[in-house]
N, C-alpha and C positions, 0 to 999 in steps of 0.2 A: 257296850264290855269295850276297856282302854286294851290295848294289847302295846307291850313296850317295843324300843325297835328291834331289838334281835328278834324277837315272835315274827314279829311281823316279816322279815327276813326268812326265819326257817318256813313261813307259808307262804310266800312268794317262790323261794326254791322248791318247795316243795310241789305249786303248778305249773312253775316252768322246766320239774323233771317229765312231767306228764305231754309234753309235748317237742317228745324229738331230737332235744335238743343233745350236741353233743357233749361228753364229759368237760372238755377241755373249753367249752364255752360255760358251761354250769359254773368250773372252777373261775374262770375269771369274774362271774354275775357275784358271786361268794365272796370274791377278796376285794375288787371293787367295792361292792355297797358295804361289807365289814369295814374299809379303811374309812369310809364316809362317815359310818356312826361313830366309831370309835373319836375319830375329828370330835364330833357333836358332843362325846361324852365327857371329852376333854376339855370343853369350851362351857358346861354344863346347860349343854342347849338338845330340847326336847324335839323329837322329829314333828312336832305340832309345831313350831316354834320357826323352824327354816324357813329364811328369804330368799331370794337372790342373792341379796349380796354376802350371805353364808355361805353361798357356794360358790360364788365369784371369788372368796377367801382360800375356799376349800382348793380349787383349782391353783390360784398363786401358793400357797402351801404347799403343793407337792412339787409345782414346777420348781421351788427353789430347793425345796429339803430333797427331794426325790431323783431331780434332773430327767424329769420323763420327756420324752417326744411328743412333739403334736399329737402322732396314731395314737399314744399311751393316755393322752389327756381326752381324747374324743368318746375312747373307747370308757374310760372313767364314767366321761358326764354322761355317755348313750346308758350306760350302768345304772345311776341315780336316777336320768330320765326314766327310764322303764319301769325301776321300781317305785318310783312316787309315785307316776301314771296309773300303776295298778293299785295303789294303795289311796288313789284317789276314787278310782272307780269303785274300789270296794267300799267307800263311806271311811277310811280310815283315816284319811287326808281329808281338810277343809278343803285345800287349792293344791295345785302340784306347783313348786317355787320354778321348780326348771323350763315349766312354758317360756319363759320371759328370757331364759340366758341362753344366748346363742355366741362359740367360740366360729374364729373365722377357718374355715374348713382348706388344710392344705393340701398341695396336689398328692396323691398318692401314688407311690411309687411303684415300677412294675415288680414283681416277683424274678429274681434271678433266671438266668436261662440258660441253656445245654444244648448243643448242637445233637442234631441224632446221630452222629458218629458215635459220641461219649455217651449216648444214651445205650445204643447197640453194643457197644466196648461193655454195659453192666452186664442188660440183659443176655450178650451170647459166651461170657466167658465158658471158661470149663466146670464141671462139677469138683469140689474136692475130695481128697484122697479117700478121706477115714467116713465109714459108713454111716457113720453116728451123722457128720456134716454132710453126706450128701442128701440124706432124709429130710434133712432142717433147709439145703440148699433146694430140691425139689417144692417145698411151700412157699419157700421165699418167692424164687423166681416166677411161680403164680400169683403169687401177692403182686411183683413189679411189672409180669405181664398186663396184669388188668388194670392198674392203676395206670399204666401207659395209656393201655389201649382203647380205655374208655373214659377216660379222665374222673376216675371217681374220688371223693374226697374219704379222706382217712377214718369220719365216723360211717361212712357208706360202704366201706369194702370190710370196716370190721364187724357192721352190723347184718353182712351178707348170709342168708341160709343156703341150702342145698338146691331148694327148690327154686330159687331165684335164678337159677341158669337154664338154659334152653339152650342146650349142644345141636342142637339139629340144625338149627335156622342163627346159632351165635348171637343170641341176645339176650342179656342179664336185664332183671328187675330190681331197679333200686330204691328206697326210700330215702328221701333228702330232706332239706331245712325244710320245716312247715308240715312233717310227717305228710309231704309230698312225694307220689311214686310217679317214676320216670323211667322208661324202656330204652338201655342202650345196647349198640353191636358192639361187639368184641372180636377182636382178631383171629387169625387162624393159629399162629403162633401162640396166641392167649390159651385157644381151646388147647393145642396142646400140652403146653403146659400143666393147667389145667386136670386134664386125663389123666396127667403123668401124677399128681399131686393125689388125687383122689384113688390110685392105684394105692399106695403105702398108707393113705385114710384109715383105714381099717386096723391097720397095725398099731395105732395109738391107742388099742381098744376102745376105739371110738365106731357106734354102727352109722351105716350110711342111713338116717333117716331123713325125711322131706326139711323136717322142721331141724335137721341138727346145723350148726354153725359150719361155713363154709370152712373157714378157717381155724384153725385148734391151735393151741401149747401143746407142749410135750406133757403137760399134765391132764391133756383131756378135756380142758374146758377153751371157751370161745377166747382167742387171742385178744389179749388188751391192745389199746390206743400207744401205747406206752411201748411196747415189744413191736410191734409194725414199724414204729420209730426207727428204733434200734436196730432191728432187723433193717431193713434200709438204708440204713448209712453203714453200717457194719459189710455188706455186700459192695456197696461204692467205693467201700476202703479195702476189699478184696481183690476188686476189681482193676486196682492203680489208678480210681479216680478221684483226684484231689479235689472235691468240691462236698459243699457240706449238704446231702442230698436227705431228703426229705417228702414224705409222699404229696405235699402240694404243689412242690417241683415239678414231679412226672406230672402233674393234671396239668400246670402251666404250660410246660414241654406239648403236652396230648392238642393244648388247645391250639398253641406256636406251630408248631408241624403241620397238622390238620388246617389251618387257616393259609397256611404259605402255599400248599397245593391245592385248598380247594374255592379260597375266598369265598365262601361261602359262611357270612359270621353267622345270620339266624339259625342256620342248624349247628354250627356248634354252640348257642344260646342254648338250644333244646336240650343236647347234649350233656352240658354242662349243669344244666337245672336254673342257669338264672333268669330271676322273673322281668329285670331291665336290659336290653340293650347296651347299655352304657355299661354295665359291670362285666360284660362281655368283652370288651373293647377294652378296659384295665387289664385284662388279666391275657390280652395278646397282645403279640406286636405284629403293627403293621408293615409292611413291607413297600417300603417308598420306593423302594427300586421297581419296583413291578407297579405298581402308581405309573412311574411315569412314563415306563414304557407303552401301559396302555394309552396315556395320552396321545404320549408320542404319535401312536398309531393309527388313533380313533378323531384326535379334535383336528378339526380342518385349520385351525388356525395353529397349530404345534410349532412348525416350523415358518422362518421368516421366509417371505418369496424378495425375489432382487426386485 
């Protein structure tokens, strides 16, 4: 049976949804692949007829007309490559034309960085005066503390349930990319903030059950990724911090600040849930001043002799 390109995309998305991908990743898949399918339709080109030259033409088209960055182009190509690989494996396509197409990968820029004092300025700001805003602050503070204390991804924080938190040992069970589970510690301030939030949790008309969402909206449903992003930005603004604060920046700060004090890159890799150490190195800053000090103190030829 032959399927149209959009039918195949629908089947591909259904399969991806079962793999615990974040809503942001799923949206990117759908957007990127739909863009390529529209490009093919405009040229009356069936998916079975696509060749490597067509993909190169598409990439050139996106660069010229949409002025996409190298990172965005790589993401587009990755989405298309995974879609076509899936279609080939399912025998919907005879070959994957993206196999022979490689773009020169540009160096990945490090995410922005804020120092410890700035993070503390956000976390330790006074509660709002209005009772309604105080309740929201208790929830937001618990989310902020956990993002910074444990380096969680946005989707990981959003997916937490009450049963995932071990208050006695200060450990949290997180389900990350690829449906992989890991255990991460969290600090005492995060514990206090979580307990303060859970004290008012029932007042939002939700029962404290093991499988209940850890963070909810005022409508008593699991908070959405967009709501988390908006609340993080709002609390930074309320604290007078003029940065574009978002959950991933707090994850980056977690890794960078921990590395600066521990020098244990592999432990940070485990807590971040990175499969490759090279990924952890991208998301953390290397303290070259410290490395220079280590060299000066340890290497027998660090200093010139007379």
